[in-house]
C-alpha positions as a Markdown table, in Angstrom:
| # | Residue | x | y | z |
|---|---|---|---|---|
| 1 | Unk | 240.6 | 92.8 | 119.4 |
| 2 | Unk | 237.3 | 91.2 | 118.5 |
| 3 | Unk | 238.7 | 88.8 | 116.0 |
| 4 | Unk | 241.6 | 87.3 | 117.9 |
| 5 | Unk | 241.7 | 88.2 | 121.6 |
| 6 | Unk | 244.8 | 86.1 | 122.4 |
| 7 | Unk | 246.9 | 87.8 | 119.7 |
| 8 | Unk | 245.7 | 91.2 | 120.9 |
| 9 | Unk | 246.7 | 90.5 | 124.4 |
| 10 | Unk | 250.0 | 89.2 | 123.3 |
| 11 | Unk | 250.8 | 92.3 | 121.3 |
| 12 | Unk | 249.4 | 95.0 | 123.6 |
| 13 | Unk | 249.9 | 93.4 | 127.0 |
| 14 | Unk | 252.5 | 96.0 | 128.1 |
| 15 | Unk | 250.1 | 98.9 | 127.1 |
| 16 | Unk | 247.4 | 97.2 | 129.2 |
| 17 | Unk | 249.7 | 96.9 | 132.2 |
| 18 | Unk | 250.8 | 100.6 | 131.8 |
| 19 | Unk | 247.2 | 101.7 | 131.7 |
| 20 | Unk | 246.3 | 99.7 | 134.8 |
| 21 | Unk | 249.3 | 101.0 | 136.7 |
| 22 | Unk | 248.4 | 104.6 | 135.9 |
| 23 | Unk | 244.7 | 103.9 | 136.7 |
| 24 | Unk | 243.3 | 105.1 | 133.4 |
| 25 | Unk | 241.2 | 103.3 | 130.8 |
| 26 | Unk | 242.6 | 104.6 | 127.5 |
| 27 | Unk | 245.7 | 106.2 | 125.9 |
| 28 | Unk | 244.3 | 109.6 | 125.6 |
| 29 | Unk | 243.7 | 109.9 | 129.4 |
| 30 | Unk | 247.1 | 108.5 | 130.0 |
| 31 | Unk | 248.7 | 111.2 | 127.8 |
| 32 | Unk | 246.6 | 113.9 | 129.5 |
| 33 | Unk | 247.6 | 112.7 | 133.0 |
| 34 | Unk | 251.3 | 112.5 | 132.1 |
| 35 | Unk | 251.2 | 116.0 | 130.5 |
| 36 | Unk | 249.6 | 117.5 | 133.6 |
| 37 | Unk | 252.3 | 115.9 | 135.8 |
| 38 | Unk | 255.0 | 117.4 | 133.6 |
| 39 | Unk | 253.3 | 120.8 | 133.8 |
| 40 | Unk | 253.2 | 120.6 | 137.6 |
| 41 | Unk | 256.9 | 119.7 | 137.9 |
| 42 | Unk | 258.8 | 120.3 | 134.7 |
| 43 | Unk | 262.2 | 119.6 | 136.2 |
| 44 | Unk | 263.9 | 116.5 | 134.8 |
| 45 | Unk | 264.8 | 113.8 | 137.3 |
| 46 | Unk | 268.5 | 113.7 | 138.2 |
| 47 | Unk | 270.6 | 111.3 | 136.2 |
| 48 | Unk | 271.9 | 108.3 | 137.9 |
| 49 | Unk | 275.7 | 108.2 | 138.2 |
| 50 | Unk | 277.1 | 105.2 | 136.4 |
| 51 | Unk | 279.8 | 103.3 | 138.3 |
| 52 | Unk | 282.5 | 101.9 | 136.0 |
| 53 | Unk | 283.4 | 98.4 | 136.8 |
| 54 | Unk | 287.1 | 97.6 | 136.2 |
| 55 | Unk | 287.7 | 94.9 | 133.7 |
| 56 | Unk | 289.4 | 91.8 | 135.2 |
| 57 | Unk | 291.7 | 89.8 | 132.9 |
| 58 | Unk | 292.9 | 86.3 | 133.6 |
| 59 | Unk | 296.1 | 86.3 | 131.5 |
| 60 | Unk | 299.0 | 88.5 | 130.9 |
| 61 | Unk | 298.0 | 89.4 | 127.3 |
| 62 | Unk | 294.5 | 90.4 | 128.4 |
| 63 | Unk | 292.8 | 88.0 | 126.1 |
| 64 | Unk | 290.6 | 86.3 | 128.7 |
| 65 | Unk | 288.1 | 88.6 | 130.4 |
| 66 | Unk | 286.4 | 87.5 | 133.6 |
| 67 | Unk | 282.9 | 88.9 | 134.4 |
| 68 | Unk | 281.3 | 87.4 | 137.4 |
| 69 | Unk | 281.6 | 83.6 | 137.0 |
| 70 | Unk | 281.9 | 83.7 | 133.2 |
| 71 | Unk | 284.9 | 84.0 | 131.0 |
| 72 | Unk | 285.1 | 85.6 | 127.5 |
| 73 | Unk | 287.9 | 85.5 | 125.0 |
| 74 | Unk | 289.0 | 88.6 | 123.2 |
| 75 | Unk | 291.4 | 88.3 | 120.2 |
| 76 | Unk | 294.4 | 90.6 | 120.3 |
| 77 | Unk | 296.9 | 91.6 | 117.6 |
| 78 | Unk | 300.2 | 89.8 | 117.9 |
| 79 | Unk | 303.3 | 91.8 | 118.4 |
| 80 | Unk | 306.3 | 92.1 | 116.1 |
| 81 | Unk | 308.3 | 89.8 | 118.3 |
| 82 | Unk | 305.6 | 87.2 | 118.4 |
| 83 | Unk | 305.4 | 87.3 | 114.6 |
| 84 | Unk | 309.1 | 86.7 | 114.4 |
| 85 | Unk | 308.9 | 83.8 | 116.8 |
| 86 | Unk | 306.0 | 82.2 | 114.9 |
| 87 | Unk | 308.0 | 82.6 | 111.6 |
| 88 | Unk | 311.0 | 81.0 | 113.2 |
| 89 | Unk | 308.9 | 78.1 | 114.5 |
| 90 | Unk | 307.5 | 77.5 | 111.0 |
| 91 | Unk | 310.9 | 77.6 | 109.4 |
| 92 | Unk | 312.3 | 75.2 | 112.0 |
| 93 | Unk | 309.4 | 72.8 | 111.5 |
| 94 | Unk | 309.9 | 73.0 | 107.7 |
| 95 | Unk | 313.6 | 72.3 | 108.0 |
| 96 | Unk | 313.1 | 69.4 | 110.3 |
| 97 | Unk | 310.8 | 67.7 | 107.8 |
| 98 | Unk | 313.5 | 67.6 | 105.1 |
């Protein structure tokens, strides 16, 4: 702390904010204060229920996902029928070149 005050503040700024918020001046007092609060009321806080947001897709194959105003692409495996169609297209393309 004495050598480089800027680096110290950068590295430990969150600790300083936490100590200020709890109105103590060192870590040991913070620990004692928190421990006393736990002794007074040992019950854990209730967990927040998570709401599952349904995924919205833009296309039939569900490859483009819409979240808010952004779109993401997810690769999907191609089906057996699609593989056959792709193979036929390649064969037809090769035959047309001859």
